[in-house]
N, C-alpha and C positions, 0 to 999 in steps of 0.2 A: 716438470713435463713440458711447459712452454719453452724453457731454455733448451731442452733437448730437441724440440721441433725446430727452433730457430737455428740450432747448430747444424742439423742435417740439411736444412734448406740452404744455408750458407755453403755447406760442403758441396751440395749438388750444383749450385750456381758457380762456385769456383771451378768445378770440373768442366763446366761448359765454357767458361772463359778461357781456360787453359787448353781447350780442345780435347779434353779427356772424358767426354761423355760415355757413359757405360750403357750398352744395350745388351739385351738378354734374350736368347732363344727360349730359355726356361719360362720367362714371363710373358711371351707373346700370347695374346688371347686366343684360346681355342674356339671362341665364338665368332671370330673373324676368319676370313679366308686369306691365307698367305699367298702372295704373288711371287713366283719364282721365274726369272727371265732366263731362258735356255741359252747357254753360251753367251750370256749377257744379252744386250739388245743388238743382235747381229744384223737386223734389218737396217740399222742406222750406221753401223761401223763394222769392220772385220770382226768375225767371231773371236771370242777369247782375247780381245784386245783391251788396252786401257780405255780407249775411247768408247768401246761397246759397254764397258762397265759404267763409265761416266754418263752415257746416254740413258742407261737403265736407271741410274740414281736420279737423274733429272726428272723422269716421269713418275718416280715414286715407288718403284718395285721394293718389295721387302727383302728379297734375296736374289743374288745372281748365282747361277750354276756355272762353274768353270771346270775345265779338264786339265789334269796335270800330266807332265812327262818330265823325264830326267835327262839332262845334258851329259856329255862325255865327262865333264868335270863336276858332276853330281850337284848341279843346280836345278831346282824345280822351276819349270816354266809352264806356260799355258799352251796346250796343244791337244786337240781331240784325237786326231788320226794317229795311226802307228807310224806314218811318215809325214814329212812336212810338205810333200809335193802339191797337195790341193790348196793349202792355205798360205803358202809363202812362195818366194821366188827361188827357193832352193829345192834340192832333191835329197832323198834319203831319210834316215831316222833321226829324231832329235838327239839320240845318243851318239850319232856320228859327229856331232859338233860340240865344241866348247861354247860357253855362253858368249864369249867375245866373237866367235865365228858366226853364231846364230844371229847376233845383233847386227851383222853386216847385211843380212837379208831383209826383204820387205814383206809385210803381210799383204795378202790379196783380199779384195772385197768379195761379196757374195757371188759376183759374176766372174770372178777370177782375175779381175784387173788389179795390177800392183798398186799399192798405196805408198805413202811415205811412212807408214807406221811400222813398228818393230814388235817382235815377239816379246811379251812381258814376262818378268819373273813372278813367282808367287808373292814374293815380298813387296814388289811394286804394287800389286793389287791389294795386299793387306794394308799397305800404307794409305791407299785411297779409300778403302771401305771401313777402316777402323772407327768404331763408334757411330757409324752411319747406317750401314745395312749389313745383313747377314750374308754368308757365303756358303754355298754347297760345293765341297770339293769332290768332284766326280773323278773316277779313274785314279783314286788316291789310296785304295786299299793296300797296295803293295809298298806304299811310301810312308806308312804311319810312323815308322821309326825316324824318318827325316822330318816329317811335318809336325809331329807332336812337340818336339823341343822348340821349334820355331814359334808355335802358337802359345806354348807355356811361357816362354820368355817375353813374348809380346802381350801377354795377358788377354788373348783373344779366343780362348777356348769356348766361351759362352756365346761367341758370335759365329761359330763354324759348325756346319753339319756334315758328317761323313755318311756315306752309303756304301752298301756292298751286297753281293748276291750270296755270300757264304752262309752255310747253315750255322746255327749257334755254336756247335762244338768247335768248328774251325775258327770262328771269330774269337771265341774264348781262349783257345790254345795260343793264338798269335798275339792277342791284344788284351788278355785278361788283366794285366797289371794296370792298364790305363782306362779300362772300359767304363769305370765310374766317374772319370774326369771329362769324358768327351760326350758329345751328342752323336748318337749313331742311329741310322735308319736302315733296317734290312729291306732288301728288294725281294718281293714275293711275286713270282710269275704265275699268277692264277691261270693264265691261258696255257701253261705248261704243267698243269696239275700240281703245282706247289700251292699249298693252302694252309688249313688250320693246323696241321702238324708242325710246319715250320714256324708259323705265327705263335702257337702256344709254347714252343720251345723257348722262344725269346721272352715271351711274357712271363713264363714261370721261372726262368733261370737268370735273366738279365734285365738291364734297364735300357729301354729303347725310347727314342723320341717319337717314333711312329713307324708306319710301314709305307713303303712305296709299292703300289699294286699295279701290275701290268694285266690288263683285262682281256686283250685280244680284240678282234674286229666287231664283236657283238656282245650282248649282255648275258650270254649263257654262263659266264664264269663269275658273275657278280656274287658277292657274299654280303652278309649283313654288316655294313660299315658302322652303323650306330652301335652295334654290340662291341666293336673295337673301341669306338669313341668313349663308351661308358667305362672301359678299362683304362682310360687316360691316354690312349694312343692316338696320335694324329694320323690322318689319312691323306697320303700324297698320290695323286694321279696325274699323269702327263697328258696334256691336251694337244700334244704336238701332231700326232698322226692317228688315223682311224683305228689302226691295229693295236694301239696302246690304250685307247679310251672308249672301247665299245662303240666306236663310230662317232663319238661326240667330240670332234676335233676342232681346232682353232678356226680354220677357214670358214666354218659354218657361220661364224659371227659376221662375216662380210655381207651375208644375205639376211641374217636374223640376229638383231642386237640382243635378243634374249636367249641365245643358244647356250650360254653358260648356266642357265637355270637348272639344267640336268645335274650339275655338280652340287648345287645347293640342295636339291631334293634328295640326293644320295649321300648327304652328310660328309662330303669331302671338304677338308679345310686347308689343304695345300695343293695348289695347281701350278705345275710347271708349263709355261706357255711360250709360244713364239709370237704371240700378239699381246704383249703386256699392256699397251695403251688401251686396247679395246676391253681387256679383262678388267683393268682398274676402273674404267668408265662404268662398266656394268656393276661392279661391286659397290661403287660409291652410290649409285642409285638405290641399291638394296640395303644400304647401311651395313655392308659386310666388309668394308675396307678399313684397314687401320695402318697408320704409319708405324715404323719400327720404333720400339720403346725398350 
C-alpha cells in the first residue's frame, strides 16, 4: 500500500515537472463557485485574444469562455461576431479569409482602437490553457466534428466545456457517438418558457455537466436550483447583463461589494462574469473560491 502511494506521488510530481499537469472538470468541487471570464478578461486586453486569456489566468479564473469561427481554409479561430468588423481592422466574415490573410489584420481593443495583437487560433489558446484552466467553447455546436478530434488528440477533453441551445433529440442525433466523452451543458432559456421539460429530457436521457439558465430581467422565472443541484447538475448563470440574471448583474458590485451574495443564496455554482477580479475577491472572503484542480 505504501509503495503504491509513493508510486502515484512520484507519477504526479513527474507530470508537474514535465508540464503535464492534469486538471479535471469532473472533479472540480460543486461546493465552490466556478468563475468563468466572458470572452476571457476583455477589460484588460482585446476580447478573445491570447492576452485576454493570459490576463484571466493571472487573476485566477477557473475557466475562460471563448467563441469559435471557421476560416476559409477550415481553421478554427476565436471570433464572437458573424463578421470581423467590430473586433479587427478588417471587414467581412471570418470565412472570407484564410488564416494567413486573417493574421495580417490587427485586433481592436474595447474602444475600437487597433492593437498589435492578432486573431488567435483555437490551438494557440489550447496550448496556453492546457493543464492550467478550463475552457468553455461557445458558438462551437456546429464545429464538433472539427473540435472533437483536436481535443481527443491533445488529451484535453476533460478540460473543455461545450454548450448549446438544442433540445436533447437534436443533440443526440448529431453527437450521440461522442456525447459520453465530452462535457456538455444545455442552455435553457427560462425567460422564453423553456424549463423543466427540456431539463428533464437531458436528465433522463443523457449525461450533462449542468445547465446554463437565462432568467430574464426579474425573478419571475426562477426555478428551484437546489432541486437540480441534488440531481448532480451544476447551475450556470451569466452575471453579465440584467436581462440574463434577474437584474443581479456585475456592475452592481461597483457600489455593493456583497452584490454576488444573491448567487450564493440561490445555489448557483458557476458564474460567467465580466468582472472576474471583483467576483474572485468576493468568493475568497466567503471561502467559496477554489483554484483549478
